[in-house]
C-alpha positions in Angstrom: -7.2 -30.1 -12.7 -4.6 -27.5 -11.8 -2.3 -28.0 -8.9 -3.5 -26.8 -5.4 -1.4 -24.5 -3.2 -1.9 -23.5 0.4 -2.4 -19.9 1.6 1.3 -19.4 2.3 2.3 -20.5 -1.2 -0.5 -18.5 -2.8 0.7 -15.4 -0.9 4.2 -16.0 -2.1 3.1 -16.4 -5.7 1.0 -13.2 -5.5 3.6 -11.3 -3.5 1.1 -10.7 -0.7 0.8 -12.0 2.9 -1.2 -15.2 3.6 -3.4 -13.0 5.8 -4.3 -10.9 2.7 -5.1 -14.1 0.8 -7.6 -14.9 3.6 -9.1 -11.5 3.3 -9.5 -11.9 -0.4 -11.2 -15.3 0.1 -13.6 -13.9 2.7 -14.5 -11.0 0.4 -15.1 -13.4 -2.6 -12.1 -12.1 -4.7 -10.5 -15.6 -4.5 -12.5 -18.8 -4.6 -10.9 -21.6 -2.5 -11.0 -25.3 -2.5 -11.7 -26.8 0.9 -10.5 -30.3 1.7 -11.4 -31.1 5.3 -10.1 -28.2 7.3 -7.5 -27.2 4.7 -8.1 -24.1 2.6 -6.3 -24.4 -0.8 -6.3 -22.5 -4.1 -6.0 -23.8 -7.6 -3.2 -22.2 -9.6 -5.8 -21.4 -12.3 -7.8 -19.4 -9.7 -4.7 -17.3 -8.9 -4.1 -16.7 -12.7 -7.8 -15.6 -13.0 -7.3 -13.2 -10.1 -4.2 -11.6 -11.6 -5.9 -11.3 -15.0 -8.9 -9.6 -13.4 -6.6 -7.2 -11.6 -4.9 -6.3 -14.9 -8.3 -5.6 -16.4 -9.1 -3.1 -13.6 -5.9 -1.3 -12.7 -6.0 0.9 -9.5 -5.3 4.6 -10.1 -3.3 6.4 -7.4 -4.2 10.0 -6.7 -1.4 12.5 -7.5 -1.2 13.5 -3.8 -0.2 9.9 -3.0 2.5 9.7 -5.6 0.6 9.0 -8.8 1.5 10.7 -12.1 -0.3 13.7 -13.2 -1.9 13.4 -16.7 -2.2 16.1 -19.2 -5.3 14.7 -20.8 
């Protein structure tokens, strides 16, 4: 079993706020482990989330600072 981290630590590891971690849990992007009233995340779940994000990168429109492609 991988170590469990709280929302604050998960946010720190992902470089996002704990509030955003909660939003990702509510939307189903992250799957928590609930022990009593505590909401925790396995480190392997955080790794899965990062790998999924790498597989589907977000493109930024040129008007918002993205790079124009010559393709």
